[in-house]
C-alpha positions as CSV (number, residue, x, y, z in Angstrom):
1,M,27.8,41.6,55.8
2,T,24.5,39.6,55.3
3,D,24.4,37.2,58.2
4,Q,21.7,35.1,56.6
5,T,23.9,34.1,53.6
6,R,26.3,31.2,54.2
7,I,28.6,29.9,51.5
8,L,30.5,26.7,51.6
9,M,34.1,26.6,50.2
10,C,37.0,24.1,50.2
11,S,40.6,25.3,50.3
12,P,42.7,24.2,47.3
13,D,45.3,22.3,49.4
14,H,45.3,19.4,46.9
15,Y,44.0,21.2,43.8
16,D,45.6,20.4,40.5
17,V,44.5,19.4,37.0
18,D,45.2,15.7,37.3
19,Y,43.0,14.4,34.5
20,V,40.7,15.5,31.6
21,I,36.9,15.4,32.1
22,N,36.0,18.6,30.3
23,P,37.4,20.6,27.3
24,W,39.1,23.2,29.6
25,M,41.4,20.5,31.1
26,E,42.7,19.6,27.7
27,G,46.4,20.7,27.5
28,N,46.4,21.8,31.2
29,V,47.2,18.6,33.0
30,H,49.7,19.5,35.8
31,K,50.1,23.0,34.4
32,S,48.3,24.8,37.1
33,S,50.5,26.7,39.7
34,Q,49.6,25.6,43.2
35,A,50.9,28.8,44.7
36,K,48.9,31.0,42.3
37,A,45.8,28.9,42.7
38,V,46.0,29.4,46.5
39,E,46.5,33.1,46.1
40,Q,43.5,33.5,43.8
41,W,41.3,31.3,46.0
42,Q,42.2,33.4,49.1
43,A,41.4,36.6,47.2
44,L,38.0,35.2,46.3
45,H,37.5,34.0,49.8
46,A,38.2,37.4,51.2
47,I,35.7,39.2,48.9
48,I,33.0,36.7,49.7
49,K,33.6,37.1,53.4
50,E,32.7,40.8,53.0
51,H,29.2,39.8,51.9
52,A,28.5,36.4,53.5
53,I,29.5,33.9,56.2
54,V,32.0,31.5,54.7
55,E,32.0,27.9,55.9
56,S,34.6,25.2,55.1
57,V,34.6,21.6,54.2
58,P,38.1,20.0,54.8
59,P,39.9,19.0,51.5
60,A,40.7,15.4,51.0
61,K,43.9,14.2,49.5
62,G,43.5,12.5,46.1
63,W,40.4,14.5,45.2
64,P,41.7,17.6,43.6
65,D,38.3,18.9,42.4
66,M,36.8,19.0,45.9
67,V,37.7,22.7,45.7
68,F,34.6,23.1,43.4
69,T,32.0,22.9,46.2
70,A,29.2,23.9,43.9
71,N,29.1,20.2,43.0
72,A,28.7,19.0,46.6
73,G,25.0,18.9,46.2
74,L,21.9,21.1,46.1
75,V,20.5,22.8,49.2
76,L,17.1,24.2,50.0
77,G,16.2,25.0,53.6
78,K,17.6,22.1,55.6
79,K,17.4,19.6,52.8
80,A,20.4,18.6,50.8
81,I,20.4,16.4,47.7
82,L,23.8,14.8,47.4
83,S,25.6,14.8,44.1
84,R,26.0,11.7,42.0
85,F,29.1,12.5,39.9
86,Y,29.2,11.4,36.3
87,H,32.9,10.8,36.1
88,P,34.7,8.3,38.4
89,E,37.4,10.9,38.9
90,R,35.0,12.8,41.2
91,Q,32.8,10.1,42.6
92,G,35.2,9.7,45.6
93,E,34.2,13.2,46.8
94,E,30.6,12.1,47.6
95,P,31.3,10.6,51.1
96,Y,33.1,13.7,52.3
97,F,30.3,16.0,51.2
98,K,27.6,13.7,52.6
99,A,29.4,13.7,56.0
100,W,29.6,17.5,56.0
101,F,25.8,17.9,55.2
102,A,24.9,15.4,57.9
103,E,27.2,17.0,60.5
104,N,25.6,20.4,59.8
105,G,22.0,19.3,60.3
106,F,20.8,18.8,56.8
107,Q,18.5,16.0,55.8
108,V,20.4,14.3,53.0
109,Y,18.7,12.8,50.0
110,E,20.6,10.4,47.7
111,L,19.7,9.7,44.1
112,P,20.1,6.1,42.6
113,Q,23.8,5.3,42.0
114,D,23.3,5.2,38.2
115,L,21.6,8.6,37.9
116,P,24.1,11.4,37.6
117,F,23.4,14.8,39.1
118,E,26.1,17.3,39.9
119,G,24.4,19.5,42.5
120,A,24.3,23.3,42.3
121,G,26.6,23.1,39.3
122,D,23.5,22.0,37.4
123,A,20.7,23.4,39.5
124,L,20.2,27.1,40.3
125,F,17.3,28.8,42.0
126,D,15.5,31.7,40.4
127,R,15.9,34.7,42.7
128,G,12.5,36.0,41.7
129,T,10.1,33.1,41.7
130,G,12.0,30.4,43.7
131,A,11.7,27.9,40.7
132,L,14.7,25.8,40.1
133,W,16.5,26.0,36.8
134,A,18.0,22.5,36.2
135,G,20.6,21.7,33.5
136,Y,21.2,18.4,31.7
137,G,23.0,17.1,28.7
138,F,26.6,16.6,29.9
139,R,26.9,15.8,33.6
140,S,23.4,15.6,35.0
141,E,20.6,13.3,33.7
142,L,17.2,14.7,32.9
143,D,15.6,11.9,35.0
144,S,17.1,13.4,38.1
145,H,14.8,16.4,37.8
146,A,11.7,14.4,38.8
147,Y,13.4,13.4,42.1
148,I,14.4,17.0,42.8
149,A,10.9,18.4,42.2
150,Q,9.4,15.8,44.6
151,W,12.0,16.0,47.4
152,L,12.3,19.8,47.4
153,D,8.7,20.5,46.5
154,V,9.7,23.1,43.9
155,E,8.9,23.8,40.3
156,V,11.8,22.5,38.1
157,L,12.5,24.1,34.8
158,S,14.8,21.8,32.6
159,L,17.4,23.4,30.4
160,R,19.4,21.3,27.9
161,L,23.1,22.2,27.4
162,I,24.5,21.7,24.0
163,D,28.0,23.3,24.0
164,P,30.6,21.0,25.7
165,R,32.5,24.0,26.8
166,F,29.6,24.9,29.1
167,Y,29.1,21.4,30.6
168,H,27.5,22.6,33.8
169,L,24.5,25.0,34.0
170,D,26.5,27.4,36.3
171,T,29.1,28.0,33.6
172,C,26.6,29.7,31.3
173,F,23.6,30.8,33.4
174,C,23.5,32.9,36.6
175,P,20.2,33.8,38.3
176,L,20.5,37.2,40.0
177,D,18.4,39.0,42.6
178,D,15.0,40.3,41.7
179,G,14.6,37.8,38.9
180,Y,17.4,38.9,36.7
181,V,19.7,36.5,34.8
182,L,23.1,36.6,33.4
183,Y,23.5,34.0,30.6
184,Y,25.0,32.9,27.3
185,P,22.1,31.8,25.0
186,P,24.2,29.7,22.5
187,A,25.0,27.2,25.3
188,F,21.3,26.0,25.2
189,D,19.1,24.4,22.6
190,T,16.1,26.1,21.0
191,Y,13.5,24.8,23.4
192,S,15.6,25.9,26.4
193,N,16.1,29.4,25.1
194,A,12.4,29.7,24.4
195,L,11.7,28.6,28.0
196,I,14.1,31.2,29.4
197,E,12.6,33.9,27.3
198,K,9.1,32.9,28.3
199,R,9.9,32.9,32.0
200,I,12.2,35.9,32.2
201,P,11.2,39.3,30.7
202,E,13.7,40.7,28.2
203,E,14.5,43.7,30.4
204,K,15.8,41.3,33.1
205,R,18.0,39.2,30.7
206,I,21.6,40.2,30.5
207,V,23.1,38.4,27.5
208,V,26.9,37.6,27.8
209,P,29.0,37.8,24.6
210,E,31.1,34.8,23.8
211,P,34.5,36.4,24.8
212,D,33.2,36.9,28.3
213,A,31.3,33.6,28.3
214,V,34.5,31.6,27.7
215,N,36.1,33.5,30.6
216,F,33.2,32.2,32.7
217,A,31.5,35.5,33.3
218,C,28.3,33.6,34.1
219,N,30.1,31.5,36.7
220,A,29.5,34.2,39.3
221,V,28.4,34.5,42.9
222,N,25.5,36.8,43.6
223,V,24.8,38.2,47.1
224,G,22.2,41.0,47.1
225,D,23.2,43.6,44.5
226,V,26.8,42.4,44.3
227,I,28.1,40.0,41.7
228,I,31.5,38.4,42.5
229,M,33.2,37.1,39.4
230,N,36.3,36.5,37.2
231,K,37.6,39.4,35.1
232,I,35.1,40.6,32.5
233,S,35.1,43.2,29.6
234,T,34.2,46.8,30.1
235,E,31.1,46.4,27.9
236,L,29.7,43.6,30.0
237,E,30.6,45.4,33.2
238,N,28.6,48.5,31.9
239,A,25.6,46.3,31.0
240,I,25.5,44.8,34.5
241,H,25.9,48.2,36.2
242,A,23.0,49.5,34.0
243,K,20.7,46.9,35.6
244,G,21.6,48.2,39.1
245,F,24.2,45.6,40.1
246,K,27.8,46.1,41.4
247,T,30.6,43.9,40.3
248,R,33.6,42.6,42.3
249,Q,36.1,41.1,39.9
250,T,39.0,38.9,40.8
251,S,41.3,36.8,38.7
252,L,40.6,33.1,38.7
253,T,42.7,31.9,35.8
254,E,44.2,28.9,37.5
255,F,40.8,27.5,38.1
256,L,39.7,28.2,34.6
257,K,42.3,25.6,33.6
258,A,40.1,23.0,35.3
259,G,36.8,24.4,34.0
260,G,35.7,26.5,36.9
261,A,35.5,30.0,38.4
262,A,33.8,31.9,41.2
263,K,30.5,30.0,41.3
264,C,32.1,26.6,40.9
265,L,34.2,27.3,44.0
266,T,31.2,28.0,46.2
267,L,27.9,26.5,47.4
268,K,25.2,28.6,49.0
269,T,23.9,26.7,52.0
270,T,21.2,29.1,53.1
271,E,18.8,28.9,50.2
272,P,15.4,29.9,51.6
273,V,12.1,28.2,50.8
274,Q,10.0,30.7,48.9
275,G,6.2,30.7,48.9
276,E,3.9,27.7,48.7
277,P,5.1,24.3,47.5
278,Q,5.2,24.2,43.7
279,A,6.3,20.6,42.9
280,N,5.7,19.9,39.2
281,H,6.4,17.0,36.9
282,P,9.4,18.3,35.0
283,V,10.0,15.1,33.1
284,D,7.8,13.2,30.7
285,S,9.0,9.6,30.6
286,R,7.9,6.5,28.9
287,I,9.3,3.2,27.8
288,I,9.7,2.2,24.2
289,H,10.3,-1.3,22.8
290,L,12.7,-1.8,19.8
291,E,13.0,-5.0,17.9
292,G,15.1,-6.0,14.8
293,H,18.7,-6.1,13.9
294,L,19.5,-3.5,16.5
295,L,23.2,-3.7,16.4
296,D,24.3,-4.7,12.9
297,A,21.7,-2.3,11.3
298,G,22.6,0.4,13.8
299,I,19.0,0.9,14.9
300,L,19.7,1.1,18.7
301,N,22.5,3.7,18.3
302,T,20.5,5.7,15.8
303,A,17.6,5.8,18.3
304,L,19.8,6.8,21.2
305,D,21.4,9.5,19.1
306,L,18.0,10.8,18.0
307,I,16.8,11.0,21.6
308,N,19.9,13.0,22.5
309,E,19.7,15.3,19.5
310,Q,16.1,16.2,20.2
311,G,16.7,17.1,23.8
312,G,15.8,14.0,25.6
313,S,17.7,11.4,27.6
314,A,17.5,7.6,27.4
315,K,18.4,4.6,29.4
316,V,18.5,1.0,28.1
317,L,16.5,-1.0,30.6
318,N,17.2,-4.4,29.0
319,F,18.7,-5.8,25.9
320,N,18.1,-9.3,24.4
321,L,20.7,-10.1,21.8
322,G,19.8,-12.5,19.0
323,L,22.2,-15.5,19.2
324,E,22.5,-16.0,15.5
325,R,22.8,-13.7,12.6
326,K,19.3,-14.4,11.4
327,N,17.8,-13.7,14.8
328,T,16.5,-10.3,15.8
329,S,17.4,-8.5,19.0
330,S,15.1,-6.5,21.3
331,A,15.5,-3.7,23.8
332,N,13.3,-1.7,26.2
333,V,14.5,1.9,26.5
334,R,13.2,4.5,29.0
335,V,12.9,7.8,27.1
336,S,12.7,11.1,29.0
337,A,11.9,14.6,27.7
338,P,11.6,18.0,29.4
339,S,8.0,18.5,28.1
340,S,5.2,16.7,26.5
341,T,5.8,18.7,23.3
342,V,9.4,17.5,23.0
343,M,8.3,14.0,23.9
344,E,5.7,13.9,21.1
345,D,8.2,15.1,18.5
346,M,10.7,12.5,19.8
347,M,8.2,9.7,19.8
348,L,7.0,10.5,16.2
349,A,10.6,10.0,15.0
350,L,11.1,6.9,17.1
351,I,7.9,5.3,15.8
352,E,9.1,5.9,12.3
353,M,12.1,3.8,13.3
354,G,9.8,1.0,14.3
355,A,9.6,1.7,18.1
356,I,6.5,0.8,20.0
357,N,5.4,3.0,22.8
358,A,5.3,0.4,25.6
359,S,5.4,0.3,29.4
360,D,6.0,-2.3,32.1
361,E,2.4,-3.3,31.7
362,D,0.5,-4.0,28.5
363,V,0.9,-1.8,25.4
364,K,-1.8,0.9,25.3
365,D,-4.6,1.2,22.7
366,A,-4.4,4.2,20.5
367,D,-6.3,7.3,21.6
368,L,-9.1,8.1,19.2
369,E,-11.1,11.3,18.8
370,T,-14.3,11.8,16.7
371,I,-14.2,14.3,13.8
372,S,-16.7,17.0,14.4
373,Q,-15.9,19.2,11.3
374,M,-15.4,17.8,7.8
375,G,-11.9,18.0,6.7
376,V,-10.5,19.1,10.1
377,A,-8.6,16.8,12.5
378,P,-7.9,17.4,16.2
379,D,-4.8,19.4,16.9
380,D,-2.7,16.5,18.1
381,F,-3.6,14.0,15.3
382,Y,-1.0,11.4,14.4
383,V,0.7,12.3,11.1
384,T,1.5,9.3,9.0
385,N,4.7,8.4,7.3
386,I,5.6,6.1,4.3
387,Y,6.2,2.9,6.4
388,P,3.6,0.1,6.9
389,T,1.7,1.1,10.0
390,E,-0.4,-0.8,12.6
391,V,-2.7,0.8,15.1
392,R,-3.9,-0.9,18.3
393,V,-7.7,-0.7,18.8
394,R,-9.5,-2.8,21.4
395,G,-6.5,-4.8,22.1
396,Q,-5.8,-5.9,18.5
397,W,-3.3,-4.5,16.0
398,I,-5.0,-3.3,12.8
399,S,-3.0,-2.7,9.6
400,V,-3.5,0.7,8.1
401,S,-4.4,0.6,4.5
402,H,-3.6,3.2,1.7
403,Q,-0.3,4.0,3.5
404,R,1.2,7.4,2.6
405,M,2.9,10.4,4.0
406,D,1.2,13.3,5.7
407,G,-2.1,11.8,6.4
408,A,-4.3,11.0,9.4
409,I,-5.4,7.5,10.5
410,A,-9.1,7.2,10.3
411,I,-10.8,4.3,12.2
412,T,-14.2,2.9,11.1
413,E,-16.2,-0.1,12.2
414,N,-18.6,-2.0,10.0
415,N,-20.4,-5.2,11.2
416,G,-17.9,-5.6,14.0
417,Q,-14.9,-5.2,11.6
418,I,-12.5,-2.5,12.6
419,Q,-10.7,-0.8,9.7
420,A,-7.9,1.7,9.7
421,R,-7.0,3.9,6.7
422,C,-4.7,6.8,5.8
423,R,-6.8,9.8,4.9
424,L,-5.8,13.3,3.8
425,L,-7.2,16.0,6.0
426,R,-9.5,17.1,3.4
427,D,-11.1,13.7,3.2
428,L,-12.0,13.3,6.8
429,Q,-15.7,12.9,7.4
430,V,-17.8,13.9,10.4
431,G,-18.3,11.0,12.7
432,E,-15.0,9.2,11.8
433,K,-12.5,8.6,14.5
434,V,-8.9,9.5,14.1
435,V,-5.8,8.5,16.0
436,V,-4.3,11.2,18.2
437,G,-1.1,11.2,20.2
438,V,1.5,8.5,19.8
439,D,0.2,5.6,21.9
440,G,-0.8,2.3,20.3
441,I,1.1,2.9,17.0
442,R,3.9,0.9,15.4
443,T,5.6,0.8,12.0
444,N,7.2,-2.0,10.2
445,H,10.5,-1.5,8.4
446,K,11.4,-3.9,5.6
447,T,14.8,-5.6,6.3
448,T,16.7,-5.6,3.0
449,K,19.3,-8.2,2.1
450,H,22.9,-7.2,1.9
451,A,24.0,-7.1,-1.7
452,S,26.5,-9.9,-1.2
453,Q,23.6,-12.3,-0.2
454,D,22.4,-12.4,-3.8
455,K,24.5,-11.0,-6.6
456,Q,21.4,-10.5,-8.7
457,E,19.4,-8.9,-6.0
458,F,18.7,-5.3,-6.9
459,S,20.0,-3.2,-4.1
460,F,18.9,0.4,-3.8
461,M,21.2,2.7,-1.8
462,G,19.6,4.4,1.2
463,A,18.7,7.8,-0.4
464,G,22.0,7.5,-2.3
465,V,22.9,9.9,-5.1
466,S,24.9,8.5,-7.9
467,S,27.5,10.6,-9.7
468,E,28.2,10.5,-13.4
469,R,30.9,7.9,-13.2
470,R,28.4,5.5,-11.6
471,V,25.5,6.0,-13.9
472,E,26.1,3.0,-16.1
473,L,26.4,0.7,-13.1
474,V,23.2,2.0,-11.6
475,V,21.4,1.7,-15.0
476,E,22.4,-2.0,-15.2
477,N,20.7,-2.6,-11.8
478,I,17.6,-0.7,-12.8
479,A,17.3,-2.5,-16.1
480,W,17.6,-5.9,-14.3
481,E,14.9,-4.8,-11.9
482,L,12.6,-3.6,-14.6
483,Q,12.9,-6.9,-16.5
484,K,12.1,-8.8,-13.3
485,I,9.0,-6.7,-12.5
486,R,7.7,-7.2,-16.1
487,S,8.3,-10.9,-16.0
488,Q,6.4,-11.2,-12.7
489,G,3.5,-9.1,-13.9
490,G,4.4,-6.2,-11.7
491,K,3.7,-2.5,-12.1
492,V,6.1,0.4,-12.9
493,A,4.9,4.0,-12.8
494,V,6.7,6.9,-14.5
495,T,6.4,10.5,-13.5
496,A,8.0,12.6,-16.2
497,G,8.6,16.2,-17.0
498,P,8.9,18.0,-20.4
499,V,12.7,17.8,-20.0
500,V,12.4,14.2,-21.1
501,I,11.2,15.5,-24.5
502,H,13.7,18.4,-24.7
503,T,16.7,16.1,-24.1
504,G,15.7,13.5,-26.8
505,G,14.4,11.0,-24.3
506,A,10.9,10.7,-25.9
507,Q,11.9,7.8,-28.2
508,H,13.4,5.9,-25.3
509,L,10.5,6.4,-23.0
510,S,8.2,5.4,-25.9
511,S,10.2,2.2,-26.3
512,L,9.8,1.4,-22.6
513,I,6.0,1.8,-22.8
514,R,5.8,-0.2,-26.1
515,Q,7.8,-3.1,-24.6
516,G,5.6,-3.3,-21.5
517,Y,8.0,-1.9,-18.9
518,V,5.6,1.0,-17.9
519,Q,2.1,0.5,-16.5
520,T,1.2,4.1,-15.8
521,L,2.3,7.6,-16.7
522,L,2.0,10.6,-14.4
523,G,3.0,14.1,-15.3
524,G,1.7,17.6,-16.2
525,N,0.2,19.2,-19.2
526,A,3.7,20.1,-20.5
527,I,5.1,16.7,-21.2
528,A,2.1,15.7,-23.3
529,V,2.1,18.9,-25.2
530,H,5.7,18.8,-26.1
531,D,5.7,15.1,-26.8
532,I,2.8,15.6,-29.2
533,E,4.5,18.7,-30.7
534,Q,7.5,16.6,-31.5
535,S,5.3,13.9,-33.0
536,M,3.2,16.2,-35.2
537,M,5.7,19.0,-36.0
538,G,9.2,17.6,-35.2
539,T,9.9,20.3,-32.6
540,S,9.9,20.7,-28.9
541,L,9.3,24.3,-27.6
542,G,9.8,25.3,-31.2
543,V,13.3,23.7,-31.5
544,D,14.0,21.3,-34.3
545,M,14.8,18.0,-32.5
546,N,17.1,16.8,-35.3
547,K,19.1,20.0,-35.9
548,G,18.9,21.5,-32.4
549,V,18.0,24.9,-33.8
550,P,14.8,27.1,-33.4
551,V,12.5,27.1,-36.4
552,R,10.6,30.1,-37.7
553,G,7.3,30.5,-36.0
554,G,8.2,27.6,-33.7
555,H,7.1,29.4,-30.6
556,R,3.5,28.9,-31.8
557,H,3.8,25.2,-32.4
558,H,2.7,24.0,-28.9
559,L,-0.4,26.2,-29.2
560,K,-1.3,24.7,-32.6
561,V,-0.8,21.2,-31.1
562,I,-3.1,22.0,-28.2
563,N,-5.7,23.5,-30.5
564,T,-5.6,20.4,-32.8
565,V,-6.0,18.0,-29.9
566,R,-8.8,20.1,-28.3
567,R,-10.6,19.9,-31.7
568,C,-10.4,16.1,-31.5
569,G,-11.7,16.1,-28.0
570,S,-8.9,14.0,-26.5
571,I,-5.4,12.6,-27.1
572,A,-6.9,9.2,-27.8
573,N,-9.1,10.6,-30.5
574,A,-6.2,12.4,-32.1
575,V,-4.3,9.1,-32.2
576,E,-7.2,7.2,-33.7
577,K,-7.6,9.9,-36.4
578,G,-3.9,9.4,-37.3
579,L,-2.9,12.9,-36.2
580,I,-0.5,11.6,-33.6
581,T,1.6,8.8,-35.0
582,K,4.5,8.3,-32.5
583,G,5.8,9.4,-29.2
584,V,5.1,8.8,-25.5
585,M,1.3,9.7,-25.5
586,Y,0.8,7.7,-28.7
587,E,2.3,4.5,-27.1
588,C,0.2,5.1,-23.9
589,V,-3.0,5.1,-26.0
590,K,-1.9,2.1,-28.2
591,K,-0.8,0.0,-25.2
592,N,-3.7,1.0,-23.0
593,V,-1.3,2.5,-20.4
594,P,-3.4,4.8,-18.2
595,F,-2.1,8.3,-17.6
596,C,-2.9,11.4,-15.6
597,L,-1.9,14.9,-16.5
598,A,-2.2,17.3,-13.6
599,G,-2.6,20.9,-14.6
600,S,-1.1,24.0,-13.2
601,I,-1.7,27.8,-13.3
602,R,0.9,28.2,-16.1
603,D,-0.7,25.7,-18.5
604,D,-1.6,26.9,-22.0
605,G,-4.8,25.5,-23.4
606,P,-4.7,23.1,-21.7
607,L,-5.1,19.7,-23.4
608,P,-8.6,18.3,-22.9
609,D,-7.1,15.3,-21.0
610,T,-5.4,17.5,-18.5
611,E,-7.1,17.5,-15.1
612,M,-7.2,21.2,-13.9
613,D,-8.9,20.3,-10.6
614,L,-5.9,19.7,-8.3
615,I,-7.8,17.6,-5.8
616,R,-9.1,15.3,-8.6
617,A,-5.7,15.1,-10.1
618,Q,-4.2,14.1,-6.7
619,T,-6.9,11.5,-6.2
620,E,-6.3,10.0,-9.7
621,Y,-2.5,10.0,-9.1
622,S,-3.1,8.0,-5.9
623,R,-5.4,5.6,-7.6
624,L,-3.0,4.9,-10.4
625,L,-0.1,4.4,-8.0
626,E,-1.9,1.5,-6.1
627,G,0.1,-1.7,-6.4
628,T,3.2,-0.1,-7.9
629,N,6.5,-1.9,-7.5
630,M,8.8,0.9,-8.9
631,V,8.5,4.6,-9.7
632,L,10.8,6.2,-12.2
633,M,11.0,10.0,-11.5
634,L,12.3,11.7,-14.6
635,S,13.2,15.4,-14.2
636,T,10.0,16.7,-12.7
637,M,10.6,17.8,-9.1
638,L,7.1,18.9,-8.0
639,H,5.2,16.0,-9.6
640,S,7.7,13.6,-8.2
641,I,7.4,15.0,-4.7
642,G,3.7,14.6,-4.9
643,V,4.1,11.0,-6.0
644,G,6.7,10.3,-3.3
645,N,4.2,11.5,-0.6
646,M,1.6,9.1,-1.9
647,T,3.8,6.1,-2.1
648,P,4.4,3.8,0.8
649,A,7.8,2.3,1.8
650,G,8.8,-0.8,-0.1
651,V,8.2,0.8,-3.5
652,K,11.6,1.2,-5.3
653,M,12.2,4.7,-6.5
654,V,14.6,6.1,-9.1
655,C,15.1,9.8,-9.2
656,V,16.8,11.2,-12.2
657,D,17.8,14.9,-12.7
658,I,20.7,16.9,-13.9
659,N,20.5,19.1,-10.7
660,P,22.0,17.3,-7.7
661,A,19.9,19.4,-5.3
662,V,16.7,18.1,-6.9
663,V,17.9,14.5,-6.9
664,T,18.8,14.7,-3.2
665,K,15.4,16.2,-2.3
666,L,13.5,13.5,-4.1
667,S,15.6,10.5,-3.0
668,D,16.1,11.6,0.6
669,R,12.7,10.6,1.9
670,G,13.5,8.0,4.6
671,S,13.1,5.0,2.3
672,V,16.0,2.6,2.1
673,E,14.9,1.7,-1.5
674,S,15.5,4.9,-3.4
675,V,18.4,5.9,-5.5
676,G,19.2,9.3,-7.1
677,V,21.0,9.6,-10.4
678,V,22.6,12.9,-11.3
679,T,22.7,12.9,-15.1
680,D,20.9,14.2,-18.3
681,V,17.6,12.4,-18.4
682,G,17.8,11.8,-22.1
683,L,21.2,10.1,-21.6
684,F,19.8,8.0,-18.8
685,L,16.8,6.7,-20.8
686,S,19.1,6.0,-23.8
687,L,21.4,3.9,-21.5
688,L,18.4,2.2,-19.9
689,T,16.8,1.0,-23.2
690,R,20.2,-0.1,-24.5
691,Q,20.8,-2.2,-21.4
692,L,17.3,-3.7,-21.6
693,D,18.0,-4.7,-25.2
694,R,21.2,-6.4,-24.1
695,L,19.4,-8.3,-21.3
696,N,16.7,-9.4,-23.7
697,D,19.3,-10.6,-26.2
698,E,21.0,-12.6,-23.5
699,V,17.8,-14.4,-22.5
700,G,16.4,-14.6,-26.0
701,V,13.3,-12.5,-25.4
702,T,11.6,-11.0,-28.4
703,V,9.6,-7.8,-27.8
């Protein structure tokens, strides 16, 4: 027997499954045999007594889970951190455990009442380094880890639990002597598994298969080279023995009904202090400020869900509710993360939702770093999104111009005027300053009216994808919006692929351009080639557009067209010479609608107007998109993705394709003003022009 090891237990005099506070209790209320539970507990008690001194805390009537002494608190040396139970069903145990610790000479530390922490059920010392593995996610809050690190002067390693079956760390993770660990990886998130693998060599990790994990194989008591545990499979037993450990197995089925096994029934009270103090800062915390229609728009719930999903924890510090429907609400939320990396990822997502990184004092200015190499930003530069953004410099909020996705924010100062602009990485200049980190940044989200507020208000669905049966209804809304934009002198951009021509949509797109509904056209070499081929030769990719059949020698038509236009020097010259007499490109030339054709490696020819320098093409796309009110994306995924990345929030987008996957990819970009239409693009354009003609007839407009 090892005299130095002392373990606290509590007899199951009042044990039963009286309520449900974990998945194991479901269906087991009052189905545990008291006699069998006593028998199994005594068997475990006897085995542990062979290897350690067993101490007892008297059971209290009315608190059936006191038998699970692992949750009494966390002990190191003569310090004990008392548990703060998450569920009211167990909170009454706290005074009894506190009294026992005090009576036995421990200095007792108590966490704030509203900060759950469930003792050695969620905090386990590494037997090799003395660091503390601390779990959170279900019963214990991440913010408790900072207190633990300070009070015990230990390094705390935070692990997030994600499987509700393994609601305490000790149900899926068991540190063993000499730095080994017995654990079930699927119980943890990706970050936590990476941390375990970083800290514990592969040869010292014993992975538990799921059948053994659900029998709480990890919920074991380790004393020296002996592991005392519930019954396990032969395969796991052999794996443990291969690492030099012995197993003592005893049935604990009655306690499994309440979600516990050997480790849950014990608390080691002789945890030695190892080495020098190693207190760290295991939690990165900051306060964010949210403002808007937090409840009716679901912003607050979405933010809290996001924090939880990304491995953090949150506490609403204050909430000010707008008294009337038109009023906005505001809230301050403390956000915590197990590392600065997780915090930065979380904050980037929260900033996109409109959160401001705040504190109890004034909001911080943005952190800036100077560019030392052209086209290269610092590693932690802030990556922009589609929403209107402001950055705080020298105490003032500066609006960021040229808003777009996937850029950096460059700060310049001329004659005392501070300017902020989105720049692509390649455009960053030496000497410019860029925003790094997430301080001093806020985004503004447009609040859209509910459709019922204005029956004529064009309401885009949040990244919605319309099925065939809804196409006509959506087309009516799009036609109404196009007419409104035209009447107000607005701007509509079309990005189109050659499918528009192949499906017979050229005449309809030509009509839109001719009637003044389109102010710029973006595409590739192919749409222009096949449009001109149809105009000059009546085919598209060699297929007769009237008969729908290939023509002899048709496969050469597009090359003949390219050659003809190249001889003229440009599309405009070919139009002026009367070689191109109709079609999309013809109307663009005649109506002075600017266009940009971005080339690719597969282009034949290409046409003389096609920009084969990708960087120049992107720059021209961006220029032509300035001031756009709506973008029609017509069956061209890659060009449309490029356009989407260049376009700020607030620009309405219509994504049309026969492939639902393409439509979803294009429309699901975070904007509340985009709609996807799954249909044949030729049919869509036909319906659209027909609906516009109806609207014009109704109001007596002649075009």
